[in-house]
N, C-alpha and C positions, 0 to 999 in steps of 0.2 A: 407462540409466533418465531419460526426460526429467526436468527440473526446471522447476517453474513456481512463478512469484513472483506472488504477488497484492498490490499495494498497497491498504491499506485505510485509512480514516478512523475505522473503527468505527462501532459503534451500528447503530440501524434502518435508517437510509438507505444503509448498505452491505452490508447482507445478502444481497440478490441477487447481488451481485458475489462476496462470501464464498462462498455457496451453489454458484454457477457453477463457482469455482475448485475447490472440494472436490469434486464430482461430476465436474469434468474430470480431476483426479488420481486418483480412483477407478477410471474407465473406462482411463485409461493407465497406471495403475500408477507415476505418476509422484511424485518427492519434491515435497512443496510447503511452501513458504515463505509466510508472511503477513509484510508490512512495513507499520510504523507509523512515521512520521516527525515528530518534535519538530522545530517551526520556530516560533521566537519572534521573527524579523525585524519584526513589527508591532508589537515593544516597543523598537524602537530608541532612541526618547527617552525611555524610562524610567530611573529609579535601577537601579544594578548589583545592588543585594540585591532588589529586587522581581522583575527578570527572573529570578533565577536561583531565586528561590521559584517564580515561576510555571511555570517551566521544568520544575523538580522536578515540580510538581502533574502538567502535562501530561503528563509521562513516565509517573508513578503511572497516569494514566487509561488510557495507550497500553498498559502493560504488563497493565491489568485487561482491555482490550477485546480484546487478542491472546489472552489466556487464554481468553476467555470463545469465541472463534472456534476455537480449537485443541480446546478441549471440544466443540464441534459438530462437527468433523472426525472426533475420535475415536469419536463415536457413529455415524458412518458407516463405520467403518472405516479412517481417514485417517490418517495420524500428520502433523501439520504441525509445522513449526519457527517459532518466532518470531523476528523481525529488527526490532531497534528501533535508528533512527539519529536524528541530530541534525542539521541545516541545511536548507539551501533544499530544498524537496520535489522540485523537478525533476531537480536535480542529484544527490540522494541516491536516487531512484529509479534514474535511469542509471549511476550507481555501484555499486549494490547489484546490478542486471543483470549488469555486467561483472565484478565481484568475484566473485558467487556461480555464474556461469557459467548464468543461466537460459536454458531455451530458449524458453520461452511466459512472456507476461506479461499478466496480467488485472488491467485498470483498469475502474473504474467509470465510467459516463456519467453526472456530475452533472444534477439538474433544476434549472433556473434559473439564476442568477448563482453562481458560484464565484470567490471571490478569486483563487485559485492559477492558474485557468484562463482568468479574464476575458480576458486581454489577445488572446490567440488560440485560444482553445478546447482541448479535450482532443483532438480529432480530429487537429489538427495535431502535437500534444506527441506522439500514439501515433505518427504516422508518422515523427517524427524519432527516437524510440527505436527503431524498427525498424531505420531506416537506420543509426543510429550503434552498435547494439548487433548486430543481426543476429537479435535474437530476434523470433518471432511474438508480437504484440500484439493481443489481443482486448480490444475495449471492451464492456460489458455495461450495459444500463440499468440505473438504480437507481430505489429508491423505489416 
């Protein structure tokens, strides 16, 4: 059974990507995992207690967003597993692919400027992931 990993930021902007992953899993009878990464490196200059508090809030939001997409998948007859990790988004996506043995990775192609992919864009990142992990990486337009 193939394994599909869909990295998501959650919310309305990610809905097309999540729906694509759900339908792909349904068509292929694949195991589906949704990944949400908590990254707080943008807060490196803040006081430690503030960072811990914000990180906890971001994680709670991520768990909520993952639960919502998991419920949408269930309505389509697809069982989805939630995965949340902490750290740099690019590294955590790559590590999760390798650790979970994902065969297919579904990523959203953000509209406009995205801080995480501003330097090189999501397409080169997708190519890098495919090369480093051997997984098929699918980019889906968002919004």
